[in-house]
C-alpha positions as a Markdown table, in Angstrom:
| # | Residue | x | y | z |
|---|---|---|---|---|
| 1 | Unk | 144.7 | 158.6 | 31.8 |
| 2 | Unk | 147.7 | 155.9 | 33.1 |
| 3 | Unk | 150.5 | 158.1 | 32.6 |
| 4 | Unk | 148.7 | 161.4 | 34.8 |
| 5 | Unk | 147.8 | 158.5 | 37.4 |
| 6 | Unk | 151.3 | 157.6 | 37.7 |
| 7 | Unk | 152.8 | 161.4 | 37.5 |
| 8 | Unk | 150.3 | 161.9 | 40.6 |
| 9 | Unk | 151.2 | 159.1 | 42.8 |
| 10 | Unk | 155.1 | 159.9 | 42.2 |
| 11 | Unk | 154.1 | 163.5 | 43.1 |
| 12 | Unk | 155.3 | 164.4 | 39.5 |
| 13 | Unk | 158.8 | 162.6 | 39.6 |
| 14 | Unk | 159.8 | 160.4 | 36.6 |
| 15 | Unk | 163.0 | 158.6 | 35.2 |
| 16 | Unk | 164.2 | 160.0 | 32.0 |
| 17 | Unk | 166.5 | 157.0 | 30.0 |
| 18 | Unk | 168.6 | 158.1 | 27.5 |
| 19 | Unk | 169.6 | 155.2 | 25.2 |
| 20 | Unk | 171.4 | 154.3 | 21.8 |
| 21 | Unk | 170.2 | 152.2 | 18.8 |
| 22 | Unk | 167.7 | 154.7 | 17.0 |
| 23 | Unk | 167.7 | 152.2 | 14.1 |
| 24 | Unk | 168.5 | 148.7 | 13.8 |
| 25 | Unk | 166.5 | 145.1 | 15.5 |
| 26 | Unk | 166.1 | 146.9 | 19.2 |
| 27 | Unk | 164.8 | 149.8 | 17.5 |
| 28 | Unk | 161.9 | 151.2 | 20.1 |
| 29 | Unk | 162.7 | 148.6 | 22.6 |
| 30 | Unk | 166.3 | 149.2 | 24.3 |
| 31 | Unk | 167.9 | 147.0 | 26.3 |
| 32 | Unk | 169.6 | 147.6 | 29.3 |
| 33 | Unk | 172.7 | 147.4 | 27.1 |
| 34 | Unk | 171.8 | 150.0 | 25.3 |
| 35 | Unk | 170.9 | 152.2 | 28.1 |
| 36 | Unk | 173.6 | 155.4 | 28.6 |
| 37 | Unk | 171.9 | 157.3 | 31.6 |
| 38 | Unk | 169.1 | 157.7 | 33.9 |
| 39 | Unk | 167.9 | 160.7 | 35.2 |
| 40 | Unk | 165.5 | 161.3 | 37.8 |
| 41 | Unk | 163.3 | 164.7 | 36.6 |
| 42 | Unk | 160.1 | 166.3 | 37.5 |
| 43 | Unk | 157.3 | 166.0 | 35.0 |
| 44 | Unk | 156.5 | 169.6 | 33.2 |
| 45 | Unk | 153.6 | 170.1 | 30.6 |
| 46 | Unk | 154.8 | 171.7 | 27.3 |
| 47 | Unk | 152.8 | 174.5 | 28.2 |
| 48 | Unk | 155.1 | 175.1 | 31.3 |
| 49 | Unk | 158.4 | 174.8 | 29.0 |
| 50 | Unk | 156.9 | 177.0 | 26.3 |
| 51 | Unk | 157.5 | 174.6 | 23.6 |
| 52 | Unk | 154.1 | 172.9 | 21.2 |
| 53 | Unk | 154.0 | 169.7 | 20.2 |
| 54 | Unk | 156.9 | 168.0 | 18.6 |
| 55 | Unk | 156.6 | 167.5 | 14.9 |
| 56 | Unk | 158.8 | 165.1 | 12.6 |
| 57 | Unk | 160.7 | 167.0 | 10.1 |
| 58 | Unk | 161.9 | 165.6 | 6.7 |
| 59 | Unk | 165.5 | 165.7 | 6.3 |
| 60 | Unk | 166.6 | 167.2 | 3.0 |
């Protein structure tokens, strides 16, 4: 609900951050030095994009 309210207040615009460091001590909480790029993008639902939910697949 919080995400939806924020999207409504920004008229669907949000920031997309690309960060490095999938593993390690800062996993899930990147610091400023880990951030590679910031894009301002328009929010789209999975239905609008024509994709379903993402699923974690085992690596073989």
